[in-house]
N, C-alpha and C positions, 0 to 999 in steps of 0.2 A: 750476856750470852744470847745470840740470835737463834730464834726458832724458825726453821724452814717450814713452809706450808706443807701439809701432808700431800703426798702424791695420790691423785685420784686413782682408784682401782679400775682396771680395764673391764669393759662390759664383756660378758662371755661370748656374745655373738661377734665381737670385733674380729676374732681370729678368722672367721669365714670370709669377711670382707677383705681382710689383709691378704689371704691366700690368693684371691682373685685379682687384687688391685695393686700389687707391689711393683708395678712397672714392667716393661718389656722383658727384662732379664730375670727378675726374681718371682714374678707371679706364676702360678701354675693352675691347672684344673683341680677341682675338688675330686676326691675319691668318692666312691659310692657311699661309704660310711659317713664321710664328712657331709655330703649333700643331704643324706638322710637325717643326720643330727641337726643340721641347719634348718631343714624344713620342719622338723619336729618343734623347734623353738618358735618358728614363725606360726605354726598351727596353734601353739599354746599361748600366743600373744606375748611372748617373752622378748620381743625385738622392738627397738625404737623405729619410728617411721623413717627417720633419716637413714638408718642402717639398712632397712628393707629396700628403700629406693636405690641406694648405692649397690646393694647386692644384686638386685634384679637387673640394673643397667649394666653392671660389669659382666654378668652372665650373658646378657643379650648381645653386647658388643662382640664377644668372642664366639658366640653361639654355643649351645650346650653340647657336650659330648655325651655319648650313650651312658657312661658311668654316672654322670651328673644327672641326666634325665631319670635314670632308674632310681638313683638315691632319693631324688626329690619326690618321685611318684610313690616310693615306699614310705617316705616320711609323711606324705599326705594320708596314705592308707593306714598307717599306724594310729592315726588320730581321728578316724571316722567313728561316729557313734552308731554302730550297727546293732539292731536287735538280734537275738539268737535264733529266731525261728523262720528265717527267710528261705523261700524255695530255691532249689538248685536252678541256675541260669545257664542256658546254652550259649547265648551270644551277648557280649558286652559291645554296645554300639555307641561310639563317640559322635556327638553332634555339636560342634563348637564354632561353626562358621556362619550359618545362615545362608540364604540364597538371595541373589539379586538379578541374575541374568536369565535363569530358567526356574520353573516351578520346582518345589521341593519334592521330587518324585521318590526320593529315598524313604519318605514317610510311608508311602504305599508299599514299598518293597518290604520294609520292616513289618508292617501290619499283615501283609500277605504271608510272610514266614510264620508269624504268630498264629494266624488263623489255621495254618497247617501243622500246629503243634510244637513249633520251635519257640522256646522261651527267650524273649529279647528284652534286655534291660538297656534303655537308651538314656544318656545323660548329656547335658550341655550347658554352655554359658551363652547368655542372650543379651541383646541390646547394646553390644559394644561397638557396632558399626552402623551408622545411619543408612536407611534405604534398603535394609535387608529384612527378609521374612524368616522368622525363627520357628523352631519346632513347636513350642507351646501354642503359638497363635494358630498354627496349622491344625494341631490336634483339637483345640477348642472348636475351631470351625467345623471339623469333621465329627464333633460330638464324642471324642475319645478322652477319657479323664486324664488329668496330669497329676502325678503324685506330689504331695508336699512334705512327705516324710518317708523314711525307709520302711516303716510299718505299712503305710499306704501302698508303697511300691510293691511290697510283698503280697498284699491283698490283690492288687491289679494283676500281678504275675500269676497268682494262683487262679484267678477268675478267668483271665483271657490271654495269658501268655505274653503280655506286653506291659511294660511300665516305662514312664519317662519322668525324670526329675531334673530340675535345673540345679546348677551349682549352688545357687542361693540357699536351697533347702538341703542339698547333699552335704555341703560344708560351708556354713556362714563365714568361717575364718578364711577359707580359700576365695570365696566370692569377694571379700574385701580386698584381698591381694589383687585379684583380676581387675577390680575397679580402679586401681592405680593407673591403668592405661590412660585415662583421661587426664590425670595429674602429670604423668611423666611424658606423655605424648609418644610413648613406645608400646608396642605389643609386648606383653610380659612373657618370659620363658615359661611361666606357669600355664600359659595358653597351650603350649606343646605338651607339657607334663600332665595336666589334668586329664587329657585324652587317654593317657596310658594307665591310669590308676586301676581300672577294672575292679571297682569297689565291692562287687558281690561275688568275686572269684568265679566268673563265668568260665566255662570250658574253653571258649574261643573269644577273642576280641578283634574288632575290625575298626580301622581308621581311614579316613580320607584326609589328604593333606593338600595344601595349595602349592607349596614349594617342594619339588622333588628332592633337593638335598637333605630334607628331613626324613626321607624314607628309611635310610639305613640307621638313623638315630632311633626311630620307633622300633625297628626290627631288633637291633642289638640291645637297646634299652630294655625291651620286653624280655629278651633272652636272659639278660642279667637279673631281671626281677624274678626269674623262674617260671615265666609263662611257657606253656607247651605249644599252644596253637594261636597264631594271630595272623592278620593280613593287613597291609597298608598299601594304598595306591594314590595317585594324583586324582582326586575326586572333583566333580563339578562344583566349583565355588568353594572347594575345601571341605565339602561334606562327603560322606560315604555314598557316592553315587557315580555310577559309570557314565562316561560321556560316550554315547553309543557310536558317534561318528569318528571316534579316535581309537587307535590301538592303546593298550594299557599294559604297563609293567607292574606286576604285583610283587611286593616284598613280603615274604611269609616266614612263619615258623611252623614246622611240622614235627611233633614229638620233641620240641625244644631245639630243633636243628634249623638253621637259616637257609633260605633259598629264594630265587626269583623265578618268575614265570611270565611269559609274554602272552597277552590276549589280543586277538585281532579285533579290528573295528567291527561293530555289529550291523551297521547300515552304511551305505555310501552317501555321499553328499555332505553338506554342511548345515549347521543350525544357526539361525540368527538369534540375537537376544530377543526374548519375548517382550512385547510392548508393555504388557501389564501382567503382574503375577496374580491372575484371577483364580483364587482358591476353589471356586465352584467347579473349575475344570477337573480338580482332583476327584471330587464326588462323581462327576460324569465319567471319568476314566474307570473308577472302581465299579460303577454300576453297569458299565459297558455302553453307555449312551455316547461316549466319545471313544473312538478306536484309533487314536493318534499313534502311528507306527513308531515314531521317534520316542514318544513318551513310554510306550509299552516296552521298547528295546532298553531304555534307561532303567526301567523298573526290573524287568527280568534279568538284565545284565548285572545289576547290583545284587540281586538275590543269588545269582550264579556264583559270584565271588564268595559269598558267605557259605554256600553249599560246598564249594570246592575245598576251602581251607578249614572248614569245621569238620571235615572228614565224611561229608555226605555225598561226595561224588569223586570218582577216581581220575577224572581228566577234565580239561577245560570244556571239551565238546559235551561230555556227559552232564557237566554242571549246567551248561547253557540249555540243553534239552530239558533237564529236570526243572529248571527255573521257569521255562516257558509253560510246562505242564502245570506247575503250581499257580502261575498267574491265570492260565486258562480256567483252572478248576476252582478259583476262589468263590466263596459265597457272595454273590454280587449285591444281595439285598441288605447286607449288614456288615459293618466294620467291627473288628474286635473291640469290645468295651463300650460300644454305642448303647445308650439306654434304649 
């Protein structure tokens, strides 16, 4: 009597690869719950490397739908190791792109808001693209501490209303997934999704994107996650930073309801790529030694978006005026968190 070999049992993650990869007629998008469960397995290290590569590439080829983005973001959030005593946060600020053409003025915008009493938690992935300046490097140059744990971030928020963490410390599991970019040669969908997590449940979250088709994904994905207030726009270099010479369309949620709003350009003329990203200019801008009109417009314009959609200004014009006052009235002798 012949004995057939036992049929190997299917890996529990295989179902999620199959849903996405069954060909043009049989594949379909993941539901929010499926995406959340799949991301939970990834976060807990229950997925083989080959499966993870296939899953990420299949998602990337078809581009993520809002339901998938929301599910993946919630799956990440479900598995973050947060201490219980973190302060309430006003603004969740995603910083996942780095800057190459212009200085990272968004850092001064966030620090100015913090100095005026608005608690900002910034998080980002770094080092994934050569020739870019990332937030950690900028903050260290400015003498502002970078948190290496959520406990440290909480202490920074309590002390000076600003904290920044890299993905490496925020979620080592997710950092490993992002590092697959070098292996796969593709930007991972997790790059989009990590921006949406809002790990500390801030009242408002803000995102800058490189590719405008992702704006509705951020908006609707955030709505499906239960977020009440968010804004996303095409930011300079993909960071949360207004391009002052360009008009700007902002996709937002207010009280959980979606909308869009057009902002006019802040200055006339064009900007050239900056020859070198000399970080000492940021110190000079903060101290008032450098009064560059374009830079000041980028900083105040960025703050205005936060003020408008976090419920601190009733119109675009009011937000722009209020932001200019905050920038004018900053304490120029010291940055938040500087020793």
